[in-house]
N, C-alpha and C positions, 0 to 999 in steps of 0.2 A: 827611914828610906821608904817604907810603905806609904807614909803620908806624902812624901815628895813625888813618888810615882803617881799617886792619885792626882796631884795638882798638874803634873805633866800631861795626864790624860785629859783633864778638864780644859787646860789651856794649851792644847797641842799646836795651836797656830803661832804661839810665841816662840821665838828663837832663843832658847836658854843657853847659858854658858856661865862663865865666871861673873861674879858681881861687878857691876859697873859703878864706879865711884860717883856718888851724888854730887851735883853741882853745889858750889858754895858762893858764887857770885850771883846775887838775885837779879841784878840788872841784866846781865847776860842771859840768865835763864828766862826772864820775861820776854826778851826779844826772840829767843829760840821758840818759846811757846807761841808767839804770833806767827813765826815762820812755819811751824809744824801744826798750827791750828789745834793746839792742845791747852788744857789747863795745867797748872802746877800742883804737885803734891809736896807739901812743905812740913818740916819738923824742926824744932829747936835742937841745937847740937847736943845739949846734955841728954835729951831723950834719945837721940840717935845713938850716942855712944853707950848709954845705959841699957838700951834695948827696949823695944816696944812689943808687947804681946798682941796677937790678932787671932781671930777665928777664921777657919777656912771650911767651906761646905764639902761634905761627902756627896756623892751622887744621890743618896737617899734623902738629902736635905739636912742630915745631922751635921753638927759642927765638931771640929777638933781644934784644939788650941796650939798655936805655934808660939813658943815662949819669946822668941826674938825674931821679928820679921826681917830685920836688917841682916841677919846671919844666914838667910836662906836665899841663895842665888836665883831660885825659881821665882820667888816673890819679887825679888829685885828686878828681874827681867820683865816680869809682868807689869810692874809700875812704869818702867822705862818705855814699854811698848804703848802705854796709854796716857802717860803724863810726862811732864818735865820735873823730875825729882830734885829737891833742893834742901840742903841743910842750912839752917839759919844760924849765923854766928851770934852768940849771946851778947856780944858787945854792941849790937845794933838795937837791942831791946828798948833801952830807956828813951833814946831819941825817937824811935818809931812810935812807941807808946804815947809820947807827949804830943805827936801829931794827930793821934786818934782819939784821945780821951774826951775831947769836947764835941766830937762829931759822930761818935759811934755809940750804939746801945750797950747796956751792961752785958747782955748776952754775947754780943760781938767781942767785947773786951775780954770776957771770960774765955772765949775760944782762942783769942789771940794769946792769952797768957798761959794756957794749959799745954800739956806735953803730947796731946793727941795729934793725929795727922790732920793737916789743914789743906783744903782744896782752895787754891787762889787763882784768880784770873791773871792776865798778863800785866795788870797794874798793881798787883799785890793786895787786892781786896778778897776777903774770905767769903767763899760760897757756903760751906757747910757749918754754919754757926750753931745749929741746933742738933747736936749729936744725940742719938737715942741711948747710946751706951758708951761707957768709957773705953771698952775694948771693942775695936771695930771688927766686923766680919768683912774680911778683905775681898771675898768673892762678891758680896753685895755692894761693897764700896766701889769696886772697879766698874761693875755693871751700871751703877747709878751715875757716877761722875765722869766716866770716860767719854766726854762730849766732844764732838767735832765743832770747833768754834770758827770754821771758815765763813759762816754766815755773818760773823761779827768783824771780819778781818779789816775791812776798810775803816770802820769806826775806831777799832783798837789802834790801828796805825796812826790815824789822825789825832787821837787823844794822846798817844805816846809822843807825837811830834810837838804838840802844844796843848796845854790845858787852859781852856777858856769856856765861856758859856756854851758856845755852839758845839764844841767837841764833847763836852760833858753831856749836854742835852741829847745830842744825836746818839751817843753811846747808850744813854739810859733808854731812849726810845727803841733802839735796836735790840737791847737786852729784853725788853718787853715783847717785841716781835718774836724773838727767839723763844721766849717762854710760851707763846701761843702754840708753837710747833713741837714742844717737848712734853714728855709724860708728866702726869700729875704728881708723881713722887718727887720731882725735882723743881716743879714749877714755882712753888712758893719761895724757894731759895733763890731762884733767878729773879723773881720780883723784888726780893730784898736787896739783891745786888744792884738791880736797876735803880732802886730807891736811893742807894748811896750816891750814884752819879746824878740823879735828879736833884737831890739835896745840894750837891756840890754845884750844879748848874744854877740853882737859886741863889747861892752865895755869890757866885761869879756875876750874876745878873745885877745884884745890888752894888757891886764894885765897879763894873765896867760901864763905859759910855756907849750905849747902843740905841739905835732908833727903835721906835715902837715897843718900848718896854712893857707897856700895859698889855699889848697883844702877846708878848712873850710870857709874861706872868700868867696870863689866862691859859696859854698852851701848857705851861707847867702844871697848872691846876687840873686841866683835862687829863694829863698823863697820870696825875695822882688819883683821879677817879678811875682811870683804866686799871690801876692796881687792884681795885676791888672787883672789877670784871674778871681779871685773871685768877683771883682768889675765890671765884665762884659765888659772888654775892651780888647778883644783878639787881635785886631790890634796892640795895644801898646805892648802886650806880644811878638808878632812876631818881631816888630821893635827892641826891646831890645835883643831878642835872636839872631837875625841876626847880631848883632854887635860883637858877641862872635865867634871866629874862632873855628872850630871843634877840631883843634889840641891843643887848649888851655883848653879844657874841661877835667877835671880829671876823671879818670875811675869811681871813687866813686860817681861822680855827673852825669854820663851819663844817668842813668835811669830817674832822675828828669828832666833833659833837654828834654828827649824824651817825658815824660808826658806833659810838658808844650807845646811843639810843637803839639803833638797829640790833646790836649785839645783845644788849640787855633783854630786849623783847624776845629775841631768838632763843636765848637761854631759858626764858620763862615759857617758851612755846606759845607765845602770843603772836601768831602770824598776822593777825589783822593790823596791829600797831607796828609790827616790824616792816610790813609792806609799805607803810608811809615813808620810811626812810631808805628803802632799798635803792631807789634811783640815784641816790647820792653816794652809794658805796662802790668802791673799786673792786675789781676781780681779786686783787691781792688781799684786800680787807675781808672779802667773803671767804677766802681760803683760810684766813686767820681764825675767824670765829667758828668756822666749820671744824677746823682742827681742834680748837679748844673744846667744843662740844663733844667731839668724838673721843678725845683723850680723857675727858671728864666722865663720859659714860662707861668707857672700858675699864 
């Protein structure tokens, strides 16, 4: 009781009551997540019914262990307030795994397989693939992953409606923009999520009949370079950009190239070279790099 009273104090803004049954239909849950601008928190049903231990922080910063988070209405309400909670039926495992095994990293597949809490976006892609510990600290977990995804709403809806090169590409690009404006503790995971959609866009590009394929391939390559910018490696960005001749850059991609040059030099505090590219940068792009620098510094 003392432990629960502490959580009530810490999360006083949450309306606690009896445990709300977790959703079991992933498709419906994904659509709800888009509507509510939330991520999903997901667990396999065997882990749900067996119980999952978590840590919760005291005000002093010390942790205490809750042996089964799913038996605590307070924690249940906390998750419902910040996510769309889903229990995955074990029967979907094999078919789902077979769709992932050739397109996901070993780290991703390990997370997919294990019994820990998974944070997924509205398309069922996992965000938190690199957990620091097997037993989550639920206080820190909620603080880190309770993201408002309204920024991504249009692209998520378009992708949900139809998966093709453009819907995957624009969602990848928007996830990267989202990463520019988020804290450094979750940025790398957002970049990894964006990379999933960018890889998918590349596969669509090879299969679909589209005009200007070379221009689109180059744009994908520039977004791949942008990943290094978001991961705070501006020197690598410059090395990769310098391999591309100016005459090879499609007009449709020149602004993105300029943004990458400008941003890399700004991160290196090289104002002289950054100023060369500044006239080609939009106000929104300026806000992106300034947010990245600020969140990297803090």
